[in-house]
N, C-alpha and C positions, 0 to 999 in steps of 0.2 A: 178388400180390407177384413183382417181378424177379429169376430165378433169377441167381446169381453164378456167374460165369465162374471155372474152375478151370484151373490151368497142369497138364498132364497130367504134365512132370516133376518140379517142385518142390511140388505140389499145393497152392500158394499160392493165395490169392483174387487174382485179377485184375480193374481195374476196366474197365467196359466202353468208357467213353470215353477211354482213355489215348491215342489216338491212335497208338500204335506198333503194329506188329507182333512185336514181341518181350515176352516176359515181365519184367518191371519187378524180379523178385526173380532169376532165373537167368540172363536174357538170350538165351534159347533162343527163335527163331521160333516161334510159336502161330496167328496170325492171316496167312491170305494165303499159305499154305504151298503149294507145287508139290506137284500130284498125282502119286503115284509111277507111274502109268500113263497120263495123257496130257500132263503136264507142265504143266497150267494152274495157275496159283495161285488156287485156290479152296478150299483146306480151312481149316477152324477146327478146330483141334487141343483146343480146350476142348471140344468137345462127345464127344471119346472120354472123358474124365474124368468127364463128365456121364450120358453115354449108351452108354459103350463102343464107340462106334463113329462114322464119320462119313461122309457118301456126297459125292462127288464131284458136284456139280450141272452140269458140263460130260459127262462121260464116262458118269455114273451109277455108278461104282466105288464099293465100300465100303471103306473102310480101319479096320481094327481095333486096330493097333499104333501108336504112333509112333515115328519113328527114335531107334535108341539103346537102346529096349528093348524087352523081348522080350514083354512082355504089356502091353495099357492099364493105366493107374492109373484107378481108379474110386474113387466116392465112397459109401460102406456107407448104405442106404438102409433106413430101417427098414420091416420087415415089415407090411405094411398088414393081413393076415389071419395067424391060429393055422396054424404050419405042417401041422395035419392036415386043414385045409380046402383048402390047396393041393392036397395030395395025392390028393385026391377029382377024379372025373373032370369035365370039364366039359363043358358042351352045345357042341352041333355051330353054327358061326357060320353064320347066317342066309344065305341068297341072297340075292345082290343082286337090286333091284328090276328089275322091265322096264321102263324107259321108252320112251314112243312116240317114233315116227320124227318127222322135221320135218314131213311131211304131215298126219300124226295130230296132232301137237300144233299146227299152224295151224288146222287143221278145229276143233277145240276152243275156240283162240281166237278164231276168228270166231264160233263159236256164241255164246260169252258175253260177247262185245263188243256185241251187241245190248242184251243186259240192263242193261250199264254205262251205255251211251249214254242208254237211258232211265231209269236210275236218275239220272244225272247233269242230268235235266230237272225234276227233282221238285221242290214249292214249297220246301222247306229249301234247297235247293241255290240257288234262283233269287232268293234274299234274301241269298246271300254272295257277292259277285264275286269275292273273292281264291280262294275254295274253285272257282269254276267255272274260271277260269284256271289252277288246278292240275289240274283234270280235262282242260281244253283241250289243255293242255300234254302231258299221258301220251297221250290220245288221238292227238296227231300223232306220238308218238314211235312208239304201234302200228302207225299208218298207214307210217311210215316202215321198220318191220319187214317190214309184208307186203310193201315194194314192194322191200326186199334180198331178201326168198324170192323173187319172181318173177326178178329178176335173178339168182339163183342157180341156179334152175329152167332157166333160159336157157343157161346154161353159161358166163355171160358172166366170170364169176370165176375166174380162173385164175392161175397161177405168175407168169407175165410179168404180168398186169393187175396184182398185189399191189405188183410190182418198181416199177412206173413211177408218177409222180405222188404224190399225197396220198391214194390209196384207202383207205388203211388205217385213217385217222382213224374213217370212218364206220363202220367192221364194228366197230372195237374199242369203240364207243359202243352199239351195237346188240348183238352177240355175247358181250360180253365184261362188261362193265359193268351192276349193277345198273339196273333200268329205272324203279322207282317211288323216288319219294324221301320220304325221313323227314317229311316234311311231311303225308304223306296220313294220318297218325294224327287230325290233324285233323277228317276229313271225318267226316259222319254216319254210325251203323255200318250201316245199310242200303247205305249207297254202298260202304264200305270192304269190306262182304262181297263186292259185286260185283268190286270192284277185285283182291280175294285171288282170287277165281277165274282173273280175265283176266291176270293178273301168274304165277299158278303157272303156266297154258299158256304165257306167254311165256317164263318160265325153262327150261322143257323145251324148247321150240324152240331157246333159245339153246343148251342142251346138244348137242342132235341136229346143230345148225349148226357146232359148234365142232368136234365129231368130223369132221365131211363137211370141213371147211377143211382140218383134220391130214391126211387120208386122201387126200383129192383134190391139196391144194396144197401141205403141208407145214407149215403156218402153226402155229406154238403159242405161247404164252405163254412168257416166259422165267422160267424156275425161280428166284425170289427169295422168301426169308421172314423177315420184319424180324424181328431180335433174333438170327438164327440165322447167315443167311448173310454170309460176309465180303465186303468191298469188293473188287471187280473192274472197273477202268478200262476193260479193254476191252470190257467188255460194260455199263458204267454211266457215266453222266454224275452226278459226283458233288457234293453240297453238304455243306459242312460238314469237321469231321475226326473220325476215328476208323476204326478197323477192320472194324465191323460194321453193317451195312444198320439203320437204325432205323426208317426212313419210306421207302415207294414213293410218290413224287410223280406220278409217269407210268409204266405198266409198260412194257416192253419185249417185244420178239417176235423169234422166231427161225423163217427160212425154210429149211428141209431144213438146220438145224445153222449157218446164216448169221445174221450179226447182220443183221434187214431195219429195225431200230430199236432204238436204245440205251434203256436204262432211266432215270429221272431218279430218284434215291436221295438219300435224306438218311443223313449218318453220323453 
């Protein structure tokens, strides 16, 4: 169920698709508000009423009070646990998992790729041309992943390389998007098992290479969360009317805080 937006000034419910940055009840600006730290119009003040704070997705500064109010307006939330349980000590947060490097993930990927290729030639698959085509496309994608990894190892991907031409599209497809389609659920269980092993290694490789792209080239995904992030036409090409992003059509990317490509979003 969609959460209702609440004006932090008058505490009235605000419709998501109002198309106006101001509260229809009190007339004060609550969407697309300028950040007091970087002056960019990135703040959705309804998040202060909902969560007690809002974070600027440009400079990452946290804002806990709206203008002309000493303290943020918050909505009372029913306590999910008895008070005595909240007073007890909680367990220590688990340590983050140790993920493999790109080289280690690639080695695992290549090792399990042999099993997937053999499973794709089973008798059950030979009688299903549509499913064979699905596996063939996936194997082509994994082959493109290995080729891109070779290019990265040779040091051919640099900041200058990313700024020129249409090089970014291939990186987005192979490093930032899911590689396995939903239709994979149609495959026989034995083939799906091999796909899961291969795709898990591929996703770990993607994670390692995204970290590499950020540390070596300064490339990062533009921070946009549907239903939360306000419209910012400096960063986004907007379809529709409204003050909040409802859907990301194509993602945007930053290169050392410069806009490398705008995101296409639906408001």
